[in-house]
N, C-alpha and C positions, 0 to 999 in steps of 0.2 A: 762637654762642659757648657753650662748655661752662659750665654753672652751677657756682658754687663749692660746695664741700662744706659742709653745714650743721654748726655747732658741735655737739658731743655733749651740751652743756648749754644749756638755754634759761633765761636769767636772769630772764625775765619771767613764765614759766609753771610751771616745774618746782617740786616741793615744796622749801620752804626748808631743812628739816633735811637732806634728801637732797643739795641743792646745797652746803650748808655742808660736809658730809662729803666730797663729791666734789671740791670746789674747795679748801677750806682744808687738809684732811688731806694731799693730795699736795704742796701748797705747804709745809706744815709739815715733811713728810718731806724735801722738797728742801732746805729751810733746814738741817735737821739734817745732811743729807749734805754740804751746803756748808761747814758748820763743820769738817768733817773736813779741809778744806784746811789750816787753821791748826793744828788739834790733832794731826793725823798728822805734820805737819812737826815740831812741838814734841816729840812723842814720840820720833821718830827722832833729832832733834837732841840731846835730853837723854840719849840712850843712846850718843852718840859716845864712844868710849873715850878717857879722859884729859881731854878738853876739853868734855864734854857739858854740865856745869853752867854754865860760863862762856858757851858758845855759846847755851844756852837763855836766859840773861839778855840776851844780845845780840839774840836774836829777840824777846824781850819788849819791848825798847826800840823795835824796828821796828813793833810791833803798832799803836800809835796812828796812825802815818803810813800804814800799809796801810789801816786803817779809814777814815782821812780820804780816801784815794784812792777807796775803794769808795763813800763817801757821795755822790760826784758821780754815780755810776751810779744811785743811789736818787733823787737830785734830779731827773734827767730821766726815769728809768723810772717812778717812782710818779707824779710830776707829770704826765707825758704820758699814762700809762695811765688815770688817774682821769678826765681830760677826755675821753679816747678812749672810755671806757666810758659816760660821760654822753651823748656824741653817739650811740653805738650804741643806748642806751636810748631816745633820741628819734628813732631810725631815720634819722639824718643821716649816711649813709655817706660822702658827699663830704667833709665836714669831718673825719670820723674818719680818712680816708686821708691828708689833709693833716697832721693831728696826728702820725700815725705817721711820715711822711716827715720832718717837722720835727724830731721827737725823735731820729731816727737821725742826721740831719745835725749836730745839736747835740752828740751823743755823739762823733762823729768829731772835731769841733773841740776839745771838752774833752780828749779823749784826747791829741791832739797837743800842746796847750798844757801839760797837766799833766806829761807825760813830760819835756819839756825843763825845765820849771820845777823839778820835784823833783830831777832829776839835778844841776841847778846849785846847789841849796841843801841837799842831803842831809847833807853833813858838818856844817854848822852846826846843822841840825835834830837830828841824833843827839846832839851835845854838849849842846844845850839840853834834850833830853828824857831825860837821865839816863844816857847812855853813859859808862862809866868807861874808864880807860886799857886795862884788861883786856878789856872787852866791845866796845869800838869796832870793832876789825878784823872781828869776826864780824857785827856789826850793819851795817857799811858794805858788806860783801860781799853779804849777804842783800838789803838794800834796793836796791842797784844793779841786781842781776839782776831783782828783782821789778818795779822801776819801768820797766824796758825792756819789760815785758809789759803795761803799763797799758792799751794799746789793746784787747787781748783781754779783760782783766778787766772793763773798763767796758762794752764791747759785749755780752758774754755776759750780764752781770748786768742791765744797763739794758734791753736789748731783750727779755729773757725775760719781763718783766711783760706785754708786749703779746701773747705767746702765750696766757697764762692769761686775759687780758682778752677774748680772742676765743673763750673757751669750751673751751680745750684744756689743762687743768691737767696731764694725764699727760705731754704733750710738754714742758711747762715743768719738770716734775720730772726728765725725762730729761736736761735740760741740765746740771743740777748733778750728777746721778748719773754721767754720763759723765766729767765733770771729776774728781770725787772718786775714782772707781775708777782712772783713769789716774794720778792723783797718788799714790795709795796703792801702786800697782804700781811706779812709777818711783822713789819715795823711797829704798827700800833698795838699789836697783840703783845709783843715782847716789852715795848717801852712803857705802855700805859696799863695794860691789863695785868701783866706780870710784874710791873713796877721795876723793870731792870734798867731803866734809864739809858744812858749812852751805850752800855754793854749790850742791851737788847738790839740797838741799831746795828752794832757790829756783828752780832750773832745772826741776825736776819740776812745780812749781806753775805756772810760765809755760806749759809744754807742755800741761798739763791745761786751762788757761784757753783756750789756742788751740783745742783740740778742742771745748770748750764753745761758743766763739764761732762756729766754723764750723757747728756743729749749729744754733744759733739762727738764723743768717742763712739757711741753707738751708731751715729750717722756715718762716720768715716769707716766703720767696720761693716757697714751694710752692703748688700749685693748691688745696690743701685749706683755705688761709687765706681767710676771707671778705673780709678787707681785706689785700691783699698789700703787701709792703715795697717802697718806692721811695725815691729820693733827690731832695732839692730844696734850693734855697737857703733858709736859715732866714728866716722872716718875723718881723720884730722884735716885733710886737705879740703874735703867738702864742707865740713863744719866751719872752717875758716872763711870759705867763700860765702856761706850763708851769713855769717856775722858781718863780713865786709858789705854785703848787699843790704843788710838791715841796719847798718850803722847810722845812716842819715836819719831815718824816722825814729830810731832809738834815741839819738842825741836830741832830736826835736822835743821828745817827751821828757827825757832826762834833764835837759836844760830848762824845760818848763818848771821842773821841780826846784832847780837852783834859783830861778827867778822868783818863784813863790816864797822860797826860803828867805831870799834877800829882801823881798817886799815885807814879809812878816817881821824880820829882824829890824829893818829900817823903821817901820811903823812903831815897833815896840821901843826902839832906842830914842827916836826923836819925839814920839808921843809921850814917853815917860810914864810914870805910875798913874797919872791922871787920865791920859787919853790913849795909851798904848793898846789896851785890850779892846777899847771901843773901835779904834781904827782897824784892828785885825778882824773883829767881828764883821764890820762893814766890808772889808776887803774879801772876806769869805763869801758874803752874799753876792758881791759884784762878780767874783770868779765863778760862782755857781751860774750866774746869768750868762757869762761868756761861754760856758760849756754848752749852752743851748745853741750857740752860734758855731763855735769851733768844732764841736764833735760831729754835727751833721756835715760840715764841710770836709772833715777828715773821712767821713763815710762816702761822700761823693767822689773824692779824689782817690781814696783807698780802694773803693769798689771798681774804679776804672783801671787800676794798675794791672790786674791780670789780663784785661783786654788789650792794653798797650803792649805788655810783655809778650803775649801770645803772637801778636802781629809783628812784633820785632823779631821773634824767632822765625816767623813765616816770611820775613822780608817784605812787608806790606806798608810802606811809608804813607800811602794814601789813606789807609784805615787808621793809622796812628794820628795823622793830622786831624781827621774828622773827630776822632775820640777826644782829643785835647780841646778842640773847638767847642764841642757840645757840652763837655763837662765844665769848661770855663763859663759858658753861657748860663748853665744851671746855677753855678756858684754865684755869679753876679746877680742873677734874679733873686736868689735866696738872701744874700747879704743886703741887697737893696731893701727888700721887705723888712728884714730884721733891723736895719738902720732906722726905718720909719717907726717900727714898733718901739725901739729904744728911745725915741724922742717923745712918744705919746703915752706909753703904757708901763714904764718901769715901776711906778708907784704900786701897782697891783701885785707885781711880782715880789717886791720887797716886803709888803705887808703879810705875805705868806710866812715869812721867817720871823718877823718881830713886830711888836706894836709900840716900841720905844720911839718917840718922835725924833730924838737926836739921831738914832741909828737909821731911821727911815730917810731923813733929809740927806744925810751923808751918803747913803747907799744909792739913792736915786741920782745924785750928782755924779757919783763914781761910775755908774752904768753909762751915763751919757758921755762921760770923758773916755772911758775904755772903748766905746764903739765909734769914735770919731772917724777911724780909718778902716772900718771893717770891709768896705767895698773894695778898696785897693788890695786888701789882704787876700782876696780871692785869687789874684794873680800869683801871689807867693805860694799859696797852698797847692793850686792846680799845677803850676809849672815845676815846682820842686819835686812833687810826687811823680810827675811825668818823667822827669830826668832820672829819678830812681828806677822807675819801671823800664827805662831804656838802658839800664846798667851804668849810667853816668853818675856813680855814687860819690865820687870825689867832688864833682861840681855841685851836686845837690847838697852835700854835707857842708861845703864852704858857704853856700848861700844860706843854709839854715843857721849855721853858727854865726854868720855875720849879723843876722837879725837878732839872735839871742845876746850877742856881745853888746850891741847897741841898746837893747832892752835892759840888760843888767847894769850897764854903765849909767844909763839915765835914771834907773831906779835908785841908785846910790847917790848920784850927783844932784838931781833936782831938789830933794829935800834940804840939802845943804845950802843951795842957792835961794830957795824959797821957803815954803812951809812943809811940814811932814806930809800932808795930803797931796803935795805936788808930785809925789811918787806915782800917783795914778796916771799922770800924763806920759809915763814911759811907754805904755802900751801903744797909743796912736803914733808916737814919735818913731818907734821901731817899725811898726807896720807900714807906714808910708815909705820910709827909706827902703825897706826890704822889697816892696812891690816893684819899685823902679829897677833895682838891681837884678831881681829875678827875671823880669821881663826882658831886660837887655841881654842877659846870658842865654835865655831860651831862644831869642831871636837869632843869635849867632848859631846855635845848634840847628835851628830850623833852616837857615840859609845853606848850611854846609851839608846836612844829612837828610832833611825831610822835604825840602822844596821839590816840586815837580815829581819826577820818578824816584827821587831820593838816591842816597848812596849808603844804604845800611851795611853793605858788605865792607865798606871802608871802616865804618864804625865797629863792626865785628872784629876786624883785623887790629884796629887800634886798641880795643879792649883786651884782645888776646895778648898783645905785646905788653900792656900794662900789667896783666895778671902774671905773665912769665917773669917780668922784672921784679 
């Protein structure tokens, strides 16, 4: 039998700074490219002659539902790949193959269920989430087409984690690059040449996701993969473990949807018929800008998770410490740069979406408010994802939910105490508090398990007792 091709990165032996750059930077770039799916759509939608502003607000109403759908890919993708990496670190390839197959089967089942479920309730969701009489037709059209492509979106995103986990970050980056390039090429053709409007934007996205999905599945089935893809009947115990492991990142994304829903609803309610749609349009632009910051950060932290998990399975606390340090350093450098960009250049970003002076002024102000605490947010993203990679899912989940509860409460309360646009201050409020709490929690774990020679065996035993309980 022909030997499998060895991964281009050895998580147990290669230099940690080099590995962080080779693994996290491609993943960061991939996430940055991935965000072009939504931003490119919004740019072209916002420039549709005559109806661009209203259609953009409609797309903004769909954003939390699309994020919620995507979060299920994260639930299985991160949950499965973390356990998968731990098994690889322990040189247990038989169980690693079972985990990969189980994750694939679960994604197939989730895709089928979510497609039917969201198609049945989409109209009610859109009304609940802030669609007005004017924006509903656009939101309904976009969401219907996008939901029909749920299978491709979940498979391409969820299974891509396993490509990186096997030491091939470049191929993982290609997945999102293929989709983003195809989406960018098809958007103007469908929207303007074929006069399909917002429906063209949604169709371009679905076709791009199909191409990404095809690439992922072909890559995982190829001979170069140390652990090839297979299909199996989900094992209840293993499936539950995967869900438990992926619950924290899943809830981070799912609660993002809830917050966007709350923000849209609050802006629509307090803005009223006169300003509601205007505020939602500007919030959509601001959230698009934030994706340029948070998605690459998720790429940096998510890309490092297989490296942390592998060395957790191999009982190497020294390599875990170095990984967390270098990823945190990269995140701080990136957010510091984006903080300066957010002070100096947001006007040029906003003008890509709209030429309305009122929308431009409000959106520029919103970007500067949203980014007030993005540097401290680096600690929240890096440390919470590191805790997840160490199988400390309960702690990481509590920290994530604490931030989102603060965010949700501030979104609802600030407009009551001040003006409708005061809801924009909820983001920096929650980010600052969360950074302090996450740092304190990780420091406790560091002192107990990771300092010096570490005591990962104790952590293993503790996790085993929790799982048994």
